[in-house]
C-alpha positions, 0 to 999 in steps of 0.5 A: 499463459505466454512464454516466460521464465520457469520457476524452479523447485515448484510444483504449478497448479493447473492442466498439464498440457496448458500449463507446458504451452506456456514454457520455452523451448528445449528446457528440460533435461529429463521427464519421470512421470505416471499419468492418471489411471484410466478409469482408476479415480474419480479427482472432481476435477475438471482439468484431469485425464483419466476419465474418458468416455473411450480409452481412444481418448484417454490415449489422445489426451495422453498424446496431447500432454507428451506432446508439449513435452517433447518441447519443451524436453532438450533434444538429449531428453530423457522421457522415463513414463509410469503406465497401469494398464485396464480390464472392460468387461474381462477384456485388457484393455493393453493402453501402456504399448497403445500409449507408446505406439502413439507417442512412436508417432510424434517422434518420441524412440522407445529405448527400453520396456522396464517392468516394475514388479511389485512385491506388496502388490494388492492382493485380488479376488480374481480365479480365472486370470493370474494376479497383477503384481507388475506396472510398466516404465518406458524409457524414451528419448526425444532423440538418438543422442540423449543423456543416459547413466549406466553406471549410476544404478548398475547392481551388483554381479550374480553370475560369480563372485567378486574375489573369482571374477575379478581376481581369477582362479578356476571357478571363473571363466575368463582371465582377466584381461582376456578375450572369451576366446583366450579364457576357459570355457570361452567358447560356450558363451556370446561376448564377441570380443568385448574383453572380461572388464567389459563384460564384468565390470568392477561396477557392477552388471547393467541395469536390468529390465525388471525392477522389484521394488515394494509400494511406498506409503506417504503418512499424510496420503492415505494411497500408494506413492511412488517409490522413491528408489523407483524415482531414484532409478530414472533419475541418475540414469536419466538426468545428469547432477545439477539438470532439470527434471518435470513431471506434468502430472506430479501427485503428492510430488514425489518427483520433485524430493527424489530430484531434490535430495539427489542433485537436481531441480524439479518443476511439476505441475497437478491439477488437483487441488489438495495434490498440489499443495501437498507436492510443494510443501513436501518440495519446499521441505526437502532440502537440496543436495550438491545442486550446481549454482545456477544464479536465480530460481528461473530459467527462462527465454535461453534460444484418493480414495476410489470414486470409479462409479463403472461397474463395467469396468475390471480394477487393477492392483490400487493406483499411486500417486506420484 
């Protein structure tokens, strides 16, 4: 595939790595994706990832895709990967971390590991270990100088009431505008020389690394899908308004839907024909919001069922589609 202009708000049909090979360098501000989980589903496609003979072969296939993602990302770009693990013969494989270590070898910088806690995770019949109700979200960057908007995803303070925190009173530790050493009980905390307004930001506290978000369902699919609130966290923090987001494993297209709703542009890739059609339809039906004016729809050369038959592999919670 020759490198030519990329159609925006479009889901390409094809293999992720091969399709990415035809994209120009440094086009995307952000990539948010969830690769197919290892031997969780068989999509009956010769182009699929996730049915490799060994976990190592699976990691290598993903490594090849994300090497190409790295090339098409801007230096300021962020990569968010949602991925689950796998038991084989009662042995948890550690696939999320194996993937991250492989990506670090490719030059990616790991900035955060986030726990996605699923309050409505599927029940499990296991009796010899805890039931798994989490997956990993990894934030990686192409360089040390990258876009990240912490204010966009701040969460409410929980330590003090807003009233006592901002106006003073006997229930707070510091006087507003003072350093920790000057305020009441200042010696009991480790805030260095940070001021009150820095420690207790008026817009809320910095986002934590455990996100409790329930699985979502999509009316046209018989499987769980990427929760829109999860995608929105990643988009608002990791992609500037009007920026372009990539999902090389587009699934049902949730990343694209949220991108359009939050004033971003989107490019997806999907190898399963029925999902590609579904994702494009959802994208077309979504109204764009506050997208910066871009002359034309292109960016260019500007330099369901679980059909796993592996009886030796213990399944984790039912996977979802992005």
